[in-house]
C-alpha positions, 0 to 999 in steps of 0.5 A, a space after each residue: 397762513 401756515 397754520 391753515 395749511 397744516 389744519 387742511 393737511 390734518 383734516 385730509 388725513 383724518 378723512 382718509 382714516 375714516 374712509 379706509 381703502 380696504 373693501 369692508 364688504 369683502 371682509 364681512 362676507 368672508 367672516 359671515 361665511 366662516 361663521 356659517 361653516 363653523 363656530 369661530 373659536 380661538 385655539 392653539 394651532 399647535 396642539 389642536 386639530 383644525 378641519 382643513 375647510 375651516 382652516 382655509 377660511 380662517 387663513 383668508 380672514 386672517 390674511 384680510 385682517 392682517 392686510 387691514 391691520 398693516 394698512 392701518 399701521 401704515 396709515 398711523 405711521 404716516 400720520 405720526 410722520 406727518 405730525 412729527 414733520 409738522 412739529 419739526 417745522 413749527 419748532 424751526 419756525 419758532 427757533 427762527 422767530 426767536 433768532 430774529 427777535 434776539 437780533 432785533 433786541 441786540 440791534 435795539 440795545 446797540 442803537 440805544 447805547 449809540 444814542 446814549 453815547 451821542 447824547 452824553 457827547 452832545 451834553 459835554 460839548 454844550 457844557 463846554 460851549 456854555 462855560 466858554 460862552 459865559 467866560 467870553 461874556 464876562 470878558 466882553 462885559 469887562 471890556 465894555 466897562 473899560 471902554 465905557 470908563 475910557 470914553 467917560 474919562 476921555 470926555 471929561 479930559 476933552 471937556 477940561 482941555 476945552 474949558 482951559 483953552 477957552 477961558 
């Protein structure tokens, strides 16, 4: 959207350059009247004598040309200023985008390191629980085998005792 606005601004300025506000018909008539009076020759005004009637026509043309040149220079300067401000705005935009991207990268790196630490902690806890669970299972097996042997031996002893008492 910003690029579109910039493009519209540049197009409007380019249109203004193509249509200057100086009346070109006035400049043409002034030049034609001067050419009809005398032939226009570039002369060093200090060393040469110029007729006064052609001098007044040249002054009018010079002042018109000078004002036109000043307007063109002002327009050029304004176009350069607009271009500079556009470049500064784009530079600030790119700089802010770069800062946002760097902040995102830092955030992603922090999130990744946090997840990695949590994963490592969970893996350690799981290993400890697995080793403790295996130790408890071994102990339960031993207790179970001891209980089985005890009940088997108890059953035999009770059977012997009953057998002795009955016979």
